[in-house]
C-alpha positions in Angstrom: 0.1 -0.2 -0.2 1.5 3.5 -1.0 2.0 6.0 1.5 -0.9 9.1 2.1 2.2 11.5 2.0 3.6 10.2 -1.8 2.5 13.6 -3.2 2.8 12.0 -6.8 -0.2 9.5 -6.2 -2.0 11.6 -3.4 -3.3 15.3 -2.9 -4.5 16.4 0.3 -7.6 18.3 0.3 -8.7 18.4 4.0 -6.3 18.5 7.2 -8.7 19.5 10.2 -7.8 18.9 13.8 -10.9 19.4 16.2 -10.9 19.2 20.3 -13.7 16.1 20.5 -13.5 12.3 19.6 -17.0 11.0 18.3 -17.7 7.3 17.7 -21.0 6.7 16.0 -24.3 5.1 16.8 -24.7 7.1 20.0 -28.5 8.8 19.8 -28.5 10.7 23.2 -29.9 14.0 22.0 -27.3 16.5 20.8 -24.8 13.2 20.2 -26.8 11.5 17.3 -24.7 10.6 14.1 -26.5 13.3 12.0 -25.5 16.1 14.6 -21.7 14.7 14.7 -21.1 14.7 10.6 -22.3 18.5 11.0 -20.3 19.5 13.6 -17.7 17.7 11.2 -18.7 19.4 8.0 -19.1 22.9 10.1 -15.4 22.6 11.5 -14.1 22.1 7.8 -15.5 25.2 6.5 -13.1 27.2 5.2 -10.3 24.8 5.4 -10.7 22.7 1.8 -7.8 23.0 -0.4 -8.3 22.9 -4.5 -9.7 19.3 -5.3 -8.1 18.0 -8.3 -9.7 17.3 -11.3 -11.2 13.6 -11.4 -9.8 11.9 -8.6 -9.4 8.4 -9.0 -10.6 7.2 -5.3 -10.3 8.6 -1.6 -8.3 8.1 1.4 -8.5 9.0 4.8 -6.3 9.2 7.7 -7.7 9.5 11.3 -5.6 10.1 14.4 -7.3 10.4 18.0 -6.5 11.2 21.0 -8.8 10.3 24.2 -9.1 11.4 27.6 -10.9 9.5 30.2 -13.0 6.8 29.3 -11.7 4.3 26.8 -13.4 3.9 23.7 -13.8 1.8 20.2 -11.3 3.0 17.6 -13.3 1.0 15.0 -16.1 3.2 15.8 -14.7 7.0 14.8 -14.3 6.7 11.3 -17.8 6.1 10.3 -18.9 9.3 10.9 -16.1 11.3 9.5 -16.5 9.6 6.4 -19.8 10.1 5.9 -19.5 13.6 6.9 -17.8 13.9 3.2 -20.1 12.1 1.2 -22.1 14.0 -0.8 -25.2 11.2 -0.6 -24.9 11.6 3.1 -25.1 15.4 3.0 -28.2 15.4 0.7 -29.7 12.9 3.2 -29.0 14.9 6.1 -30.4 17.9 4.4 -26.9 19.9 5.4 -26.2 23.2 3.5 -23.0 22.3 3.2 -23.0 20.6 -0.4 -19.6 21.6 -1.3 -18.2 19.6 1.7 -19.5 16.4 -0.7 -15.8 15.1 -1.6 -16.9 11.8 -2.7 -20.4 10.4 -4.1 -20.8 7.5 -2.0 -18.5 6.1 1.1 -18.3 2.6 -0.6 -15.0 1.2 -1.8 -15.8 2.6 -5.1 -14.7 5.9 -4.0 -13.3 5.5 -0.4 -10.6 2.6 -0.7 -8.4 3.7 2.1 -9.5 4.3 5.5 -6.1 4.8 8.4 -7.1 5.2 12.1 -4.6 5.3 15.2 -5.4 6.2 18.5 -4.4 6.2 22.4 -4.6 8.3 25.4 -3.6 12.2 25.3 -3.7 15.0 27.3 -7.0 16.1 25.8 -9.3 14.9 23.5 -8.5 15.3 19.8 -9.3 14.1 16.3 -6.9 14.8 13.3 -8.8 13.9 10.0 -6.8 14.1 6.5 -8.6 13.3 3.6 -6.6 12.6 0.2 -7.5 12.2 -3.2 -5.9 9.8 -5.7 -4.2 11.3 -8.4 -1.5 8.8 -9.9 -1.1 5.4 -10.6 
């Protein structure tokens, strides 16, 4: 697998760091998946870099640090990936259609998801989204 830092094959279109760690499937008021997706979209406004024409597919790298209770790391990427999916943005009725990087979140469009995490001094999620541009 290629490294996402290979600028001949990947273009970083979004680097975002937020002071929280969300996981999916919590349905408490104020913590639904839809609200969490919108939180990521709000945080990404104005941070999107130029998107290359006709990317082959997309890759997402996520790094989290968490204070307090443990969490299931595998539950972190779902709301992030869905936050930037055009189909999900439309379904959510979000006004942030410009953040729809890929039409759908299946592996025809999003082929690499890297997630790493551990304990840290504060809650933090770093999100990097890359467009695949070269063979």
